[in-house]
N, C-alpha and C positions, 0 to 999 in steps of 0.2 A: 441812592436808591432806597424807593421806600418802600409799606404794605401795600402803596398802590401798586399794580401788576403792570407790567414789562408784556405787554399783548406783543405778539409775533405770527403770520398767517401760521396755519395748518391744517393740513389732508381732513377732509371727509367727504363719509358717502355721497353718490349722487344722488344728487335732491335734499340731504340734510345739512343742514346749518351745522359747526364745528361751537360744542359750549364748554366755554370758558372758567373755572369758576374762579370771584375773588372778594376780595376783602378792602369794604371805601378806611383803611386804615392809614393815619397822617403823622404814622412814626419816619422818619426820615434816618440812614446812615452816609456814611460819602467815602469814596475809596479815590485817594490821592492814586497816579499811577506816575511814573518817570520811565525814559525809554531812550533806548543807547540807537541812534534809527541803524549804522548803518551793522551791528552785533547783532541787534534783535534784542540786547537786553532789557530788563524789563525788573524797577522797582515798584512795591504797592505797599501801603498803611490802610487803613481800615479807619476813621476816626469819629466821632458823631456829628460832628457840626464842619464848618468850613467858615473860620476866621485868617486875620493871620497870625494870633498866637497858635494853630495848630497849624498852619500852615508853616511857618516855622517852626514847626518841630516835625515836622513832615521835610520840611530842606535836613535840619540835621540828622535825622536818621539814614533818610539816603545819603549824606556828605560821608557817615559814619562806615556804611556797607561798601563806600567807593572808595573810601582810603584818602578823604580829598585834604590839605594841607595846605599849606606859604605855597611847597615848592610844587605838587601837584595843583593842578586848576579845573576844576565844572566850572562849565557853559552853558548853563540850563535857556531855553528860548519858550516863551510863557504867553500866554495873551493875557489881554490888561486886567484881567478881571481885578472886581475892587479887594478881594485879601489876598491878587500876588505885588499889588501897586503901594500898596498900603506902606507909608511911613516907617511901622512898626515891625514892621519886616525884619526879621534876624535872619541876618546871612552867613552863614559858618566861614571859617577862613577858609580861600583859596575858589570858594564859590561866586561866582557871578551871574546876572539877571541879564535876558537879552528882551525886549517885550514886540512881540509882533502887533504889526501895524491894526487898529481900532476896528473892529468887525469884521475880522478876519477868518476865524475858529481852521477853514479850511487849509490852512497854512501852520497846521499847529496837529505834530504828530499821533501824541497823547488824544486827540479826540477817535482819530479813527480806532484806538484798542475800543471803544468801551460797548460797540458790541459782540467782541470777543468774550466779554466781563458779562455781561448784561444775559448773555444764550443763558448761562444758566440757569437763570433767576425766568427766563420767558415763559406762557402760558403755566405757570407755578402760581399756587394758595400757599403763604406763605403768615403764618399764623402771630407771631413773635417778630420783630425784629433780630433777634438773637439768630432767628435761622435764616432769616436771608445772609446776618452777614459769615454763616459759619457757612453756607455754599458759597457765600463770597469769596473767601479764607480757602477755601479748597479749591476753585476755579484757578485765583490765583496763586496754586503752588503748581498747579498741571503747569500755565500759562507760559513758564519761563523753560520748559520740553520746546518749545513748538518756536522755535526762537525763527526758522526758516518762514513757518505763518506769519510771525509778525512782519520780518524783514520787506515782506514782500505785502504787505498791508500797508507798511507806517513809508515806504517810501516810496517818491513820487515820480513820476515818470522823466520829470527835469533834476530831478537831485543827483547829487554825483555821484551816490549808491548803487542807482540807478542805470549809470551807462555801463 
């Protein structure tokens, strides 16, 4: 997410064009998200960039939250983004990565979460990146209480959970 706005359609009186204020800023922040499709549980981290080091940090935080260990394993399904596949990625014990075929983001359940998180930012003007981070943080705190919405959004018609 960045100071460049997330624009959505909006209502306006007949004959009037809607206006949306925006600031052409180029500061960015990144939302890392993990989801468990059968329960709709989510885990979020807001970090300043995307790279293998911070991805490893996010994996560690997720693993600690979910209490993975040598005995309790976590399987993550990921796309082949460069920071997911780099040899420098540090996997916590008991965590395993499985990669989707290249060019298939539609198979990644987490990709369907971004419209939910972006909704809090849509058609709003932010002067500072910290304002975006605070808004995202507030939205990410709200979303775990909406596990049914999340399950409905991320479960594909062909998945075992949808049957």
